[in-house]
Every structure is written in structure tokens, then in C-alpha cells.
C-alpha positions, 0 to 999 in steps of 0.5 A: 485480514487481523491487525495488530492495534500498535502497528502500522494501520492498512492503507493502499491495497493490491494483489499480487499474482499468487493472491496474496493481498498487499497493504501499505501500513500508514505509521507502521513504516512498512508493507505487508503481505496477506494469504486468503485467509488473513494470515500475516505472509511476510513484511517489508520495511520502508524508510518512511513512517506512513506508507499510503499506497503501493503498486506493483510495476516494472517491465516483469511487474516485479517491482514494488512502488510505495507511495509516501506521506509528505507531511506528518499526520497525526490522529487519534487512532495512531499506535501507542509510542508512535512519535509523529514529530521524528522521522522521515516524511517527505512524500517520496515514492520508494521502489524495490524488488522482492521477486514477486510477481503481479498479474497484468490489470485487465483493461476495460472500456466503459461506453456512455450511452450519449443519451444518458448524458445530462445536459 
């Protein structure tokens, strides 16, 4: 995945049912999806300046839930021209349906043998 230094920084990631990698863009006010070869497939704007993570959910796994920062977090890696003092910072959770489907997660059961627990 190639990242434009004047855009947001990839943060939380997830995959859709077709194998595209989805990324929340910190400082980018959007989420992006990339093909397996790294090609940008699409971008969707989010009304928050610092998107932190995303996941698919809902009854058909077609809703995208995006988390955002509760306060401005200026850092030296901010893109040129980014204004950390204005915009939407509230830690909101956003939900949208872009008609994209996610595969269900695999359930895993881990069992720790009793004799391996330090006591």
C-alpha cells in the first residue's frame, strides 16, 4: 500500500469479503480501501479529522463502523497544511453502508493447559 505523504496516515485496518484492505486515515478525514497489489480502490469521506479504526458489522456485515479521536493529537508526522486546531474532534462513532460485504470472523477457542499457568 503506497501512502501519499500529504494525505492521512493509515491507522486501524480490516478486510472485506473480496480481499480489499480497508484503512482508517488519521489526519485524513476518510477511510480508504486498497487492492492486494496496493492500488487505491476507493476513498470515503468521514466528518472527523482523525479516524482511528474501522470494522464491518450489522446483520449482513455491510455496515462500516469508524471510530475517531476525542481530541486533536498534533504530531510531527502531520501532513503539510493540516490544521490541528480546527475541525471535528469528539470521539464519535460513525456508521455507513457502502454496499460492501465483509466475511464473518472465525471463532477461535484458546485453551491454556492448567500446568502452564504461573502461580
